Backbone as CSV, one residue per row, in Angstrom:
resi,resn,N_x,N_y,N_z,CA_x,CA_y,CA_z,C_x,C_y,C_z
1,UNK,-79.864,-32.332,28.822,-78.434,-32.098,28.689,-77.978,-31.176,29.823
2,UNK,-76.863,-31.505,30.434,-76.359,-30.679,31.522,-75.625,-29.431,30.952
3,UNK,-75.940,-28.301,31.493,-75.293,-27.057,31.079,-73.947,-26.869,31.798
4,UNK,-72.922,-26.521,30.942,-71.572,-26.298,31.387,-71.421,-24.948,32.098
5,UNK,-70.677,-24.931,33.270,-70.444,-23.675,33.935,-69.394,-22.864,33.148
6,UNK,-69.568,-21.595,33.235,-68.588,-20.697,32.565,-67.320,-20.609,33.401
7,UNK,-66.135,-20.728,32.793,-64.834,-20.707,33.548,-64.598,-19.344,34.088
8,UNK,-64.124,-19.231,35.321,-63.775,-18.026,36.004,-62.330,-17.707,35.725
9,UNK,-61.980,-16.392,35.585,-60.629,-15.944,35.272,-59.888,-15.512,36.500
10,UNK,-58.622,-15.385,36.331,-57.762,-14.952,37.481,-58.118,-13.515,37.834
11,UNK,-58.371,-12.614,36.910,-58.702,-11.285,37.157,-60.011,-11.165,37.936
12,UNK,-60.937,-11.986,37.617,-62.209,-11.929,38.335,-62.063,-12.319,39.803
13,UNK,-61.261,-13.318,40.049,-60.979,-13.830,41.415,-60.259,-12.721,42.189
14,UNK,-59.178,-12.157,41.542,-58.441,-11.028,42.207,-59.338,-9.869,42.548
15,UNK,-60.240,-9.488,41.610,-61.121,-8.357,41.857,-62.132,-8.692,42.994
16,UNK,-62.694,-9.912,43.077,-63.549,-10.307,44.133,-62.793,-10.293,45.481
17,UNK,-61.515,-10.773,45.511,-60.781,-10.770,46.745,-60.525,-9.371,47.266
18,UNK,-60.246,-8.500,46.351,-59.986,-7.070,46.714,-61.258,-6.428,47.278
19,UNK,-62.397,-6.694,46.659,-63.657,-6.087,47.024,-64.018,-6.608,48.404
20,UNK,-63.952,-7.914,48.661,-64.343,-8.491,49.988,-63.401,-7.989,51.092
21,UNK,-62.131,-7.891,50.666,-61.155,-7.410,51.731,-61.423,-5.967,52.082
22,UNK,-61.788,-5.183,51.140,-62.120,-3.813,51.382,-63.342,-3.618,52.226
23,UNK,-64.387,-4.486,51.923,-65.647,-4.378,52.653,-65.641,-4.956,54.067
24,UNK,-64.948,-6.097,54.197,-65.124,-6.834,55.492,-63.779,-7.323,56.081
25,UNK,-62.708,-7.077,55.332,-61.458,-7.478,55.897,-61.111,-8.959,55.563
26,UNK,-61.741,-9.865,56.255,-61.564,-11.306,56.035,-62.655,-11.843,55.197
27,UNK,-62.409,-12.950,54.503,-63.446,-13.579,53.608,-63.055,-15.018,53.378
28,UNK,-64.036,-15.748,52.843,-63.930,-17.202,52.578,-64.036,-17.475,51.078
29,UNK,-63.668,-18.760,50.738,-63.799,-19.212,49.354,-65.248,-19.208,48.881
30,UNK,-66.191,-19.521,49.840,-67.645,-19.576,49.461,-68.097,-18.167,49.088
31,UNK,-67.596,-17.172,49.755,-68.008,-15.807,49.398,-67.492,-15.415,48.023
32,UNK,-66.261,-15.898,47.742,-65.745,-15.570,46.404,-66.582,-16.268,45.340
33,UNK,-66.936,-17.590,45.604,-67.770,-18.330,44.682,-69.095,-17.666,44.386
34,UNK,-69.692,-17.055,45.432,-70.969,-16.420,45.280,-70.875,-15.181,44.423
35,UNK,-69.727,-14.527,44.435,-69.530,-13.343,43.604,-69.234,-13.662,42.088
36,UNK,-68.275,-14.651,41.845,-67.815,-14.847,40.493,-68.199,-16.209,39.979
37,UNK,-68.593,-17.159,40.842,-68.932,-18.491,40.358,-67.645,-19.285,40.179
38,UNK,-67.783,-20.362,39.302,-66.635,-21.239,39.016,-66.553,-22.364,40.024
39,UNK,-65.379,-22.987,39.951,-65.105,-24.152,40.845,-64.303,-23.741,42.053
40,UNK,-64.474,-24.522,43.188,-63.733,-24.190,44.417,-62.219,-24.417,44.265
41,UNK,-61.847,-25.369,43.379,-60.413,-25.644,43.074,-59.789,-24.381,42.392
42,UNK,-60.441,-23.876,41.436,-59.936,-22.687,40.652,-59.935,-21.436,41.573
43,UNK,-60.954,-21.283,42.370,-60.994,-20.108,43.299,-59.890,-20.282,44.362
44,UNK,-59.652,-21.493,44.850,-58.647,-21.718,45.874,-57.244,-21.364,45.262
45,UNK,-57.039,-21.784,44.048,-55.775,-21.573,43.357,-55.501,-20.047,43.159
46,UNK,-56.452,-19.348,42.655,-56.214,-17.926,42.354,-56.180,-17.132,43.661
47,UNK,-56.902,-17.573,44.709,-56.830,-16.919,45.988,-55.428,-16.990,46.612
48,UNK,-54.735,-18.190,46.521,-53.450,-18.319,46.991,-52.465,-17.403,46.236
49,UNK,-52.618,-17.306,44.912,-51.844,-16.340,44.135,-51.998,-14.953,44.588
50,UNK,-53.337,-14.574,44.823,-53.604,-13.202,45.244,-52.927,-12.894,46.561
51,UNK,-53.004,-13.833,47.548,-52.375,-13.666,48.850,-50.875,-13.587,48.763
52,UNK,-50.299,-14.421,47.853,-48.855,-14.410,47.683,-48.361,-13.022,47.091
53,UNK,-49.101,-12.558,46.113,-48.758,-11.227,45.558,-48.939,-10.129,46.606
54,UNK,-49.970,-10.206,47.377,-50.232,-9.188,48.385,-49.068,-9.240,49.452
55,UNK,-48.621,-10.489,49.807,-47.495,-10.598,50.815,-46.219,-9.992,50.162
56,UNK,-45.927,-10.217,48.929,-44.779,-9.724,48.273,-44.809,-8.149,48.286
57,UNK,-45.984,-7.619,47.925,-46.135,-6.200,47.972,-45.824,-5.544,49.325
58,UNK,-46.351,-6.255,50.430,-46.061,-5.711,51.715,-44.550,-5.865,52.095
59,UNK,-43.933,-6.936,51.603,-42.528,-7.051,51.837,-41.744,-5.922,51.154
60,UNK,-42.085,-5.702,49.861,-41.425,-4.624,49.076,-41.710,-3.278,49.787
61,UNK,-42.917,-3.098,50.303,-43.216,-1.832,50.991,-42.307,-1.655,52.169
62,UNK,-42.183,-2.826,52.862,-41.360,-2.771,54.158,-39.862,-2.472,53.858
63,UNK,-39.439,-3.131,52.700,-38.008,-2.880,52.308,-37.746,-1.546,51.635
64,UNK,-38.764,-0.846,51.204,-38.616,0.472,50.559,-38.052,1.462,51.461
65,UNK,-36.984,2.195,51.028,-36.247,3.159,51.842,-37.089,4.434,51.940
66,UNK,-36.868,5.101,53.104,-37.480,6.454,53.355,-36.703,7.476,52.544
67,UNK,-37.241,8.678,52.460,-36.629,9.736,51.659,-35.210,10.084,52.213
68,UNK,-35.091,10.232,53.571,-33.746,10.580,54.142,-32.786,9.406,53.912
69,UNK,-33.331,8.188,54.029,-32.463,7.011,53.746,-31.977,6.949,52.321
70,UNK,-32.913,7.272,51.375,-32.547,7.284,49.944,-31.448,8.300,49.739
71,UNK,-31.594,9.456,50.300,-30.650,10.528,50.080,-29.287,10.120,50.626
72,UNK,-29.242,9.487,51.858,-27.984,9.036,52.424,-27.323,8.012,51.512
73,UNK,-28.123,7.015,51.046,-27.617,5.997,50.252,-27.074,6.517,48.874
74,UNK,-27.879,7.457,48.334,-27.416,8.013,47.031,-26.163,8.855,47.181
75,UNK,-26.030,9.539,48.383,-24.815,10.330,48.602,-23.589,9.374,48.682
76,UNK,-23.833,8.256,49.455,-22.697,7.335,49.609,-22.336,6.678,48.300
77,UNK,-23.389,6.317,47.461,-23.042,5.676,46.203,-22.387,6.725,45.235
78,UNK,-22.884,7.985,45.318,-22.294,8.991,44.476,-20.826,9.241,44.828
79,UNK,-20.544,9.278,46.152,-19.145,9.463,46.560,-18.270,8.352,46.097
80,UNK,-18.723,7.107,46.207,-17.934,5.917,45.873,-17.720,6.010,44.324
81,UNK,-18.805,6.244,43.554,-18.699,6.257,42.110,-17.811,7.397,41.684
82,UNK,-17.894,8.625,42.376,-17.051,9.713,41.991,-15.551,9.374,42.183
83,UNK,-15.251,8.698,43.321,-13.838,8.357,43.588,-13.389,7.321,42.526
84,UNK,-14.272,6.380,42.266,-13.825,5.388,41.144,-13.707,6.052,39.882
85,UNK,-14.622,6.924,39.494,-14.560,7.655,38.197,-13.282,8.496,38.125
86,UNK,-12.986,9.208,39.198,-11.806,10.024,39.178,-10.499,9.152,38.978
87,UNK,-10.465,8.034,39.746,-9.328,7.141,39.525,-9.202,6.525,38.173
88,UNK,-10.438,6.168,37.656,-10.456,5.637,36.319,-10.101,6.687,35.285
89,UNK,-10.576,7.903,35.500,-10.228,9.015,34.548,-8.713,9.256,34.546
90,UNK,-8.139,9.316,35.775,-6.659,9.508,35.826,-5.882,8.363,35.091
91,UNK,-6.398,7.149,35.304,-5.710,6.035,34.621,-5.807,6.095,33.103
92,UNK,-7.079,6.444,32.635,-7.267,6.610,31.220,-6.496,7.758,30.662
93,UNK,-6.361,8.849,31.457,-5.616,10.010,31.001,-4.129,9.638,30.742
94,UNK,-3.645,8.893,31.802,-2.267,8.451,31.783,-2.013,7.507,30.519
95,UNK,-2.954,6.574,30.352,-2.800,5.736,29.179,-2.912,6.430,27.863
96,UNK,-3.840,7.488,27.850,-4.010,8.222,26.639,-2.765,9.102,26.347
97,UNK,-2.103,9.664,27.338,-0.887,10.328,27.176,0.239,9.478,26.587
98,UNK,0.349,8.294,27.215,1.347,7.354,26.732,1.069,6.931,25.301
99,UNK,-0.239,6.749,24.962,-0.606,6.378,23.639,-0.279,7.520,22.647
100,UNK,-0.499,8.744,23.113,-0.147,9.949,22.235,1.320,9.991,21.988
101,UNK,2.062,9.789,23.010,3.558,9.736,22.817,4.018,8.711,21.887
102,UNK,3.498,7.479,22.068,3.834,6.377,21.165,3.439,6.684,19.732
103,UNK,2.190,7.265,19.617,1.712,7.596,18.287,2.615,8.647,17.587
104,UNK,3.098,9.646,18.400,3.990,10.652,17.896,5.301,10.009,17.386
105,UNK,5.832,9.098,18.188,7.064,8.438,17.810,6.869,7.625,16.567
106,UNK,5.733,6.922,16.502,5.441,6.113,15.291,5.210,6.966,14.101
107,UNK,4.580,8.094,14.248,4.412,8.979,13.099,5.676,9.556,12.578
108,UNK,6.631,9.917,13.551,7.921,10.409,13.114,8.688,9.319,12.385
109,UNK,8.679,8.058,12.945,9.299,6.970,12.240,8.739,6.708,10.878
110,UNK,7.421,6.828,10.781,6.734,6.632,9.470,7.145,7.693,8.441
111,UNK,7.174,8.957,8.889,7.618,10.055,8.081,9.030,9.870,7.526
112,UNK,9.925,9.383,8.489,11.280,9.170,8.078,11.453,8.046,7.089
113,UNK,10.704,7.014,7.253,10.675,5.833,6.319,10.208,6.303,4.938
114,UNK,9.115,7.130,5.048,8.475,7.597,3.784,9.508,8.472,3.016
115,UNK,10.214,9.320,3.835,11.194,10.197,3.165,12.351,9.409,2.503
116,UNK,12.795,8.340,3.259,13.799,7.441,2.638,13.284,6.708,1.422
117,UNK,12.034,6.351,1.418,11.495,5.717,0.269,11.441,6.688,-0.930
118,UNK,11.164,7.909,-0.694,11.097,8.885,-1.829,12.498,9.106,-2.340
119,UNK,13.498,9.139,-1.448,14.917,9.278,-1.841,15.356,8.089,-2.704
120,UNK,14.988,6.909,-2.271,15.278,5.755,-3.088,14.642,5.749,-4.396
121,UNK,13.381,6.218,-4.432,12.673,6.348,-5.698,13.309,7.326,-6.683
122,UNK,13.747,8.481,-6.091,14.461,9.455,-6.922,15.804,8.875,-7.488
123,UNK,16.514,8.068,-6.624,17.740,7.483,-7.083,17.544,6.457,-8.170
124,UNK,16.414,5.647,-8.021,16.062,4.700,-9.088,15.775,5.384,-10.330
125,UNK,15.005,6.487,-10.294,14.724,7.255,-11.504,15.986,7.801,-12.173
126,UNK,16.913,8.282,-11.312,18.138,8.847,-11.813,18.953,7.745,-12.540
127,UNK,19.078,6.557,-11.845,19.853,5.447,-12.418,19.165,4.922,-13.713
128,UNK,17.919,4.912,-13.685,17.195,4.502,-14.914,17.419,5.441,-16.046
129,UNK,17.417,6.767,-15.739,17.624,7.788,-16.785,19.109,7.631,-17.309
130,UNK,20.027,7.427,-16.381,21.466,7.293,-16.794,21.618,6.048,-17.703
131,UNK,20.946,4.957,-17.285,20.993,3.710,-18.092,20.379,3.917,-19.486
132,UNK,19.291,4.668,-19.573,18.708,4.847,-20.915,19.667,5.772,-21.733
133,UNK,20.277,6.789,-21.050,21.216,7.633,-21.734,22.375,6.764,-22.290
134,UNK,22.915,5.850,-21.542,24.037,5.011,-21.957,23.609,4.120,-23.166
135,UNK,22.394,3.621,-23.059,21.878,2.765,-24.195,21.739,3.602,-25.466
136,UNK,21.252,4.792,-25.347,21.056,5.758,-26.436,22.392,6.096,-27.045
137,UNK,23.394,6.374,-26.154,24.751,6.721,-26.544,25.351,5.541,-27.373
138,UNK,25.211,4.334,-26.825,25.757,3.166,-27.542,25.127,3.064,-28.937
139,UNK,23.816,3.288,-29.004,23.113,3.175,-30.256,23.621,4.252,-31.292
140,UNK,23.846,5.468,-30.794,24.375,6.552,-31.670,25.769,6.207,-32.128
141,UNK,26.661,5.722,-31.168,28.030,5.395,-31.510,28.014,4.276,-32.619
142,UNK,27.125,3.265,-32.376,27.122,2.187,-33.420,26.659,2.710,-34.788
143,UNK,25.619,3.626,-34.760,25.174,4.183,-36.037,26.294,4.968,-36.724
144,UNK,26.986,5.802,-35.952,28.103,6.580,-36.417,29.204,5.695,-37.011
145,UNK,29.546,4.622,-36.270,30.504,3.755,-36.726,30.117,3.038,-38.084
146,UNK,28.895,2.524,-38.147,28.385,1.843,-39.338,28.392,2.837,-40.471
147,UNK,28.006,4.132,-40.213,27.919,5.108,-41.287,29.350,5.382,-41.764
148,UNK,30.322,5.547,-40.815,31.694,5.850,-41.166,32.352,4.674,-41.911
149,UNK,32.150,3.458,-41.559,32.668,2.294,-42.307,32.087,2.178,-43.669
150,UNK,30.744,2.425,-43.766,30.099,2.463,-45.091,30.663,3.474,-46.017
151,UNK,30.905,4.727,-45.471,31.397,5.793,-46.246,32.851,5.500,-46.692
152,UNK,33.648,5.051,-45.711,35.004,4.695,-46.151,35.141,3.583,-47.150
153,UNK,34.233,2.599,-46.976,34.219,1.513,-47.981,33.937,2.030,-49.406
154,UNK,32.899,2.816,-49.372,32.506,3.397,-50.680,33.604,4.303,-51.308
155,UNK,34.275,4.999,-50.369,35.298,5.964,-50.918,36.461,5.119,-51.456
156,UNK,36.966,4.085,-50.679,38.063,3.354,-51.081,37.772,2.458,-52.363
157,UNK,36.550,1.950,-52.415,36.145,1.135,-53.620,36.058,2.095,-54.865
158,UNK,35.644,3.278,-54.646,35.602,4.286,-55.687,36.946,4.605,-56.181
159,UNK,37.898,4.903,-55.255,39.268,5.214,-55.601,39.928,4.022,-56.359
160,UNK,39.689,2.783,-55.827,40.277,1.643,-56.517,39.762,1.470,-57.948
161,UNK,38.421,1.647,-58.101,37.892,1.564,-59.499,38.453,2.648,-60.390
162,UNK,38.653,3.878,-59.824,39.216,4.915,-60.616,40.638,4.555,-61.040
163,UNK,41.420,4.035,-60.120,42.818,3.652,-60.440,42.816,2.585,-61.493
164,UNK,41.891,1.589,-61.308,41.876,0.434,-62.269,41.460,0.943,-63.617
165,UNK,40.433,1.827,-63.681,40.006,2.385,-64.944,41.103,3.245,-65.594
166,UNK,41.827,4.017,-64.790,42.911,4.801,-65.376,43.991,3.850,-65.842
167,UNK,44.343,2.791,-65.113,45.300,1.863,-65.584,44.886,1.196,-66.900
168,UNK,43.627,0.797,-66.918,43.193,0.208,-68.165,43.218,1.184,-69.371
169,UNK,42.854,2.385,-69.052,42.925,3.424,-70.082,44.384,3.681,-70.584
170,UNK,45.320,3.676,-69.680,46.670,3.863,-70.009,47.172,2.711,-70.819
171,UNK,46.817,1.539,-70.393,47.232,0.288,-71.147,46.655,0.326,-72.528
172,UNK,45.362,0.705,-72.575,44.714,0.825,-73.925,45.457,1.830,-74.811
173,UNK,45.805,2.981,-74.208,46.552,4.011,-74.991,47.931,3.420,-75.437
174,UNK,48.529,2.791,-74.505,49.882,2.222,-74.818,49.753,1.233,-75.951
175,UNK,48.676,0.393,-75.865,48.562,-0.618,-76.926,48.315,0.045,-78.208
176,UNK,47.474,1.138,-78.202,47.268,1.879,-79.488,48.556,2.454,-79.982
177,UNK,49.260,3.111,-79.015,50.551,3.666,-79.452,51.594,2.638,-79.917
178,UNK,51.391,1.475,-79.189,52.252,0.378,-79.541,52.070,-0.074,-80.984
179,UNK,50.852,-0.150,-81.390,50.611,-0.516,-82.732,51.195,0.475,-83.738
180,UNK,51.095,1.755,-83.265,51.551,2.799,-84.170,53.088,2.793,-84.258
181,UNK,53.716,2.556,-83.198,55.157,2.766,-83.199,55.860,1.400,-83.286
182,UNK,55.032,0.314,-83.410,55.706,-1.042,-83.477,56.696,-1.110,-84.568
183,UNK,56.341,-0.607,-85.632,57.263,-0.707,-86.800,58.427,0.151,-86.725
184,UNK,58.367,1.200,-85.823,59.525,2.181,-85.848,60.513,1.909,-84.738
185,UNK,59.958,1.621,-83.466,60.894,1.504,-82.327,60.384,0.446,-81.375
186,UNK,60.807,-0.814,-81.663,60.337,-1.920,-80.794,60.922,-1.815,-79.393
187,UNK,62.162,-1.409,-79.272,62.816,-1.367,-77.934,62.226,-0.290,-77.098
188,UNK,61.911,0.901,-77.696,61.265,2.009,-77.007,59.872,1.564,-76.467
189,UNK,59.236,0.841,-77.368,57.868,0.324,-76.966,57.976,-0.545,-75.791
190,UNK,58.937,-1.471,-75.743,59.040,-2.439,-74.669,59.380,-1.703,-73.370
191,UNK,60.276,-0.757,-73.422,60.627,0.055,-72.210,59.472,0.787,-71.716
192,UNK,58.718,1.412,-72.627,57.553,2.192,-72.273,56.501,1.258,-71.684
193,UNK,56.255,0.179,-72.306,55.272,-0.830,-71.788,55.698,-1.298,-70.366
194,UNK,57.068,-1.517,-70.204,57.497,-1.994,-68.903,57.304,-0.914,-67.896
195,UNK,57.507,0.287,-68.256,57.291,1.450,-67.329,55.818,1.520,-66.961
196,UNK,54.938,1.332,-67.926,53.543,1.422,-67.684,53.131,0.166,-66.739
197,UNK,53.656,-0.922,-67.004,53.366,-2.065,-66.173,53.832,-1.795,-64.673
198,UNK,55.041,-1.185,-64.587,55.485,-0.852,-63.300,54.582,0.123,-62.544
199,UNK,54.104,1.105,-63.299,53.146,2.062,-62.776,51.852,1.327,-62.417
200,UNK,51.409,0.447,-63.253,50.206,-0.316,-62.903,50.391,-1.139,-61.637
201,UNK,51.540,-1.799,-61.582,51.872,-2.596,-60.391,51.911,-1.714,-59.132
202,UNK,52.551,-0.543,-59.340,52.624,0.418,-58.163,51.173,0.839,-57.733
203,UNK,50.347,1.084,-58.763,48.981,1.444,-58.455,48.270,0.257,-57.750
204,UNK,48.523,-0.913,-58.202,47.940,-2.003,-57.549,48.381,-2.166,-56.098
205,UNK,49.711,-1.941,-55.928,50.299,-2.005,-54.568,49.655,-0.921,-53.659
206,UNK,49.527,0.321,-54.251,48.847,1.352,-53.442,47.413,0.968,-53.142
207,UNK,46.734,0.355,-54.072,45.325,-0.056,-53.782,45.324,-1.134,-52.684
208,UNK,46.283,-2.080,-52.803,46.364,-3.147,-51.752,46.715,-2.505,-50.435
209,UNK,47.686,-1.512,-50.441,48.046,-0.879,-49.192,46.857,-0.130,-48.580
210,UNK,46.082,0.529,-49.469,44.945,1.272,-48.961,43.876,0.272,-48.436
211,UNK,43.712,-0.853,-49.061,42.778,-1.880,-48.587,43.233,-2.375,-47.215
212,UNK,44.570,-2.631,-47.074,45.123,-3.110,-45.838,44.916,-2.058,-44.732
213,UNK,45.186,-0.824,-45.093,44.988,0.249,-44.070,43.527,0.300,-43.642
214,UNK,42.744,0.178,-44.684,41.233,0.221,-44.390,40.797,-0.919,-43.365
215,UNK,41.377,-2.101,-43.695,41.092,-3.255,-42.862,41.649,-3.076,-41.376
216,UNK,42.845,-2.493,-41.292,43.391,-2.229,-40.075,42.575,-1.232,-39.261
217,UNK,42.140,-0.175,-39.994,41.288,0.785,-39.369,39.955,0.163,-38.856
218,UNK,39.417,-0.599,-39.718,38.168,-1.315,-39.384,38.378,-2.217,-38.123
219,UNK,39.501,-2.962,-38.114,39.756,-3.741,-36.954,39.918,-2.915,-35.642
220,UNK,40.615,-1.773,-35.859,40.835,-0.959,-34.697,39.454,-0.362,-34.191
221,UNK,38.636,0.107,-35.162,37.347,0.650,-34.811,36.486,-0.443,-34.186
222,UNK,36.530,-1.717,-34.731,35.744,-2.780,-34.152,36.264,-3.049,-32.714
223,UNK,37.605,-3.057,-32.512,38.150,-3.285,-31.133,37.597,-2.206,-30.205
224,UNK,37.718,-0.965,-30.675,37.258,0.172,-29.816,35.746,0.003,-29.522
225,UNK,34.992,-0.357,-30.575,33.558,-0.526,-30.326,33.270,-1.676,-29.380
226,UNK,34.063,-2.744,-29.524,33.940,-3.887,-28.652,34.233,-3.449,-27.125
227,UNK,35.315,-2.670,-26.991,35.645,-2.229,-25.628,34.561,-1.262,-25.152
228,UNK,34.051,-0.424,-25.970,33.035,0.535,-25.530,31.790,-0.183,-25.165
229,UNK,31.415,-1.271,-25.984,30.271,-2.051,-25.677,30.417,-2.777,-24.293
230,UNK,31.634,-3.387,-24.091,31.947,-4.090,-22.884,31.798,-3.124,-21.604
231,UNK,32.368,-1.926,-21.807,32.324,-0.923,-20.697,30.817,-0.543,-20.435
232,UNK,30.118,-0.282,-21.540,28.693,0.092,-21.395,27.882,-1.057,-20.785
233,UNK,28.178,-2.314,-21.162,27.475,-3.415,-20.664,27.751,-3.597,-19.204
234,UNK,29.036,-3.381,-18.737,29.402,-3.438,-17.342,28.616,-2.380,-16.564
235,UNK,28.606,-1.157,-17.102,27.821,-0.105,-16.415,26.374,-0.481,-16.309
236,UNK,25.769,-1.029,-17.388,24.420,-1.426,-17.401,24.163,-2.508,-16.359
237,UNK,25.134,-3.512,-16.227,24.988,-4.615,-15.274,25.040,-3.997,-13.853
238,UNK,25.982,-3.107,-13.626,26.102,-2.431,-12.277,24.805,-1.726,-11.944
239,UNK,24.270,-0.974,-12.920,23.024,-0.211,-12.722,21.876,-1.161,-12.508
240,UNK,21.852,-2.312,-13.280,20.785,-3.291,-13.039,20.825,-3.903,-11.636
241,UNK,22.119,-4.175,-11.228,22.275,-4.739,-9.893,21.808,-3.734,-8.783
242,UNK,22.255,-2.463,-8.975,21.845,-1.445,-8.002,20.369,-1.252,-8.028
243,UNK,19.727,-1.363,-9.223,18.278,-1.190,-9.345,17.564,-2.328,-8.606
244,UNK,18.097,-3.597,-8.762,17.565,-4.732,-8.044,17.652,-4.561,-6.557
245,UNK,18.897,-4.098,-6.106,19.077,-3.906,-4.656,18.012,-2.873,-4.095
246,UNK,17.889,-1.802,-4.904,17.039,-0.719,-4.455,15.616,-1.193,-4.472
247,UNK,15.250,-2.063,-5.461,13.848,-2.580,-5.477,13.620,-3.447,-4.248
248,UNK,14.661,-4.238,-3.868,14.570,-5.120,-2.700,14.371,-4.272,-1.445
249,UNK,15.207,-3.176,-1.311,15.087,-2.294,-0.126,13.727,-1.636,-0.165
250,UNK,13.293,-1.327,-1.309,11.959,-0.563,-1.389,10.877,-1.537,-0.998
251,UNK,10.955,-2.796,-1.304,9.899,-3.758,-0.939,9.983,-3.933,0.591
252,UNK,11.238,-3.957,1.242,11.354,-4.061,2.634,10.719,-2.814,3.337
253,UNK,10.978,-1.672,2.758,10.462,-0.396,3.291,8.944,-0.371,3.213
254,UNK,8.422,-0.905,2.114,6.987,-0.903,1.908,6.344,-1.897,2.975
255,UNK,7.063,-2.986,3.213,6.523,-3.929,4.303,6.502,-3.236,5.638
256,UNK,7.617,-2.555,6.001,7.750,-1.842,7.231,6.613,-0.715,7.338
257,UNK,6.461,-0.034,6.104,5.458,0.995,6.038,4.071,0.460,6.367
258,UNK,3.740,-0.738,5.756,2.392,-1.346,6.041,2.239,-1.751,7.533
259,UNK,3.356,-2.258,8.135,3.306,-2.678,9.491,3.052,-1.414,10.404
260,UNK,3.828,-0.376,10.092,3.679,0.940,10.874,2.217,1.433,10.676
261,UNK,1.724,1.391,9.452,0.352,1.925,9.222,-0.605,1.157,10.013
262,UNK,-0.460,-0.202,10.067,-1.364,-1.025,10.733,-1.282,-0.722,12.283
263,UNK,-0.066,-0.552,12.796,0.110,-0.163,14.237,-0.514,1.146,14.498
264,UNK,-0.309,2.136,13.627,-0.955,3.445,13.799,-2.457,3.337,13.829
265,UNK,-3.005,2.511,12.963,-4.468,2.340,12.903,-4.899,1.771,14.234
266,UNK,-4.185,0.741,14.760,-4.575,0.055,16.091,-4.497,1.150,17.149
267,UNK,-3.477,1.964,17.199,-3.296,3.011,18.190,-4.448,3.980,18.154
268,UNK,-4.815,4.378,16.863,-5.879,5.354,16.730,-7.227,4.666,17.193
269,UNK,-7.437,3.384,16.965,-8.644,2.748,17.465,-8.682,2.750,18.901
270,UNK,-7.457,2.409,19.548,-7.374,2.397,21.012,-7.665,3.822,21.592
271,UNK,-7.125,4.795,20.891,-7.367,6.206,21.289,-8.857,6.516,21.257
272,UNK,-9.555,6.211,20.156,-11.003,6.457,20.069,-11.762,5.698,21.095
273,UNK,-11.309,4.436,21.423,-11.979,3.727,22.375,-11.880,4.362,23.827
274,UNK,-10.611,4.843,24.142,-10.328,5.522,25.359,-11.140,6.778,25.473
275,UNK,-11.194,7.584,24.364,-11.984,8.797,24.362,-13.433,8.525,24.641
276,UNK,-13.972,7.414,23.954,-15.313,7.013,24.117,-15.629,6.665,25.598
277,UNK,-14.674,5.859,26.168,-14.906,5.485,27.628,-14.901,6.760,28.545
278,UNK,-13.938,7.700,28.179,-13.884,8.970,29.065,-15.199,9.718,28.887
279,UNK,-15.706,9.775,27.689,-16.976,10.488,27.444,-18.131,9.848,28.280
280,UNK,-18.110,8.445,28.208,-19.169,7.735,28.969,-19.047,7.998,30.436
281,UNK,-17.816,7.992,30.960,-17.577,8.215,32.404,-17.997,9.664,32.772
282,UNK,-17.626,10.600,31.846,-18.035,12.046,32.078,-19.522,12.189,32.077
283,UNK,-20.235,11.416,31.147,-21.673,11.493,31.105,-22.311,10.959,32.406
284,UNK,-21.714,9.845,32.858,-22.193,9.201,34.173,-22.000,10.188,35.288
285,UNK,-20.847,10.925,35.342,-20.599,11.959,36.372,-21.618,13.024,36.283
286,UNK,-21.885,13.526,35.032,-22.761,14.596,34.820,-24.197,14.276,35.351
287,UNK,-24.636,13.038,34.977,-26.003,12.541,35.399,-25.990,12.438,36.942
288,UNK,-24.950,11.904,37.493,-24.945,11.770,39.011,-24.956,13.129,39.667
289,UNK,-24.123,14.077,39.169,-24.181,15.422,39.766,-25.542,16.048,39.634
290,UNK,-26.166,15.863,38.420,-27.493,16.508,38.205,-28.495,15.836,39.188
291,UNK,-28.492,14.556,39.366,-29.313,13.941,40.283,-29.132,14.336,41.792
292,UNK,-27.861,14.522,42.055,-27.564,14.925,43.430,-28.040,16.350,43.684
293,UNK,-27.863,17.210,42.646,-28.441,18.580,42.821,-29.919,18.585,42.954
294,UNK,-30.635,17.776,42.158,-32.097,17.708,42.281,-32.488,17.181,43.629
295,UNK,-31.806,16.201,44.178,-32.113,15.665,45.486,-31.916,16.752,46.551
296,UNK,-30.887,17.481,46.410,-30.564,18.614,47.409,-31.707,19.626,47.317
297,UNK,-32.198,19.895,46.050,-33.299,20.901,46.000,-34.587,20.347,46.636
């Protein structure tokens, strides 16, 4: 059975090339094969890579700047960067000042709107308080009216009952007296009975008159109550309309407030971004100045 050759690696070929180059300057593929083994194709491949890397290193070494050249290039780059950073800083500072001014104006407008909103809220609370007071007053007037009507009704009914009871009592007395004196003086009895009936009719008329007066007073009070209710309802309607208008204005103010708050937030974010960029530019300037000082040393 034929024994397989062990594969050679790139590192082995590179190491062999470096050793032969150091010992004798020039070398061949056969000499590399004697050192590391492997196939001629693999050795040829890795040798080309070694020579290509060597050529690249020599090119890089050729292109590498000398110390005085590095200092001159760094000074030129530092000068250009410094001029650009200064111009950029001035531009950022100008934008930042304009942003600060706009932010101040926006803050003042926001405070003004907030103050107006507080005033509208106080007016709403005042109108709501006045509306509640009017409703409470209407309730109290109604209760007083109902109590007054009830008391007057009870009073008049009591007086009418007293008059009727007195009339009945007088009639009863007359009838008793009539029985007693019927045999003695019929004409006197008739006259007296007629007089009592007249008094009873008069009492009835007074009672009717009192009832009529009571009804008129009730109608008058009802009319006054109706007018009072109408007036209070009109005031309540006006207050409700003003309340609705104020609520609408408050909604508009809240919308403007949210828009201003959003704008202030955007301005603050822009301000923070500008400050961040200024800090980065300052850091770059500081690093450049430090490098320049080290180079000078």
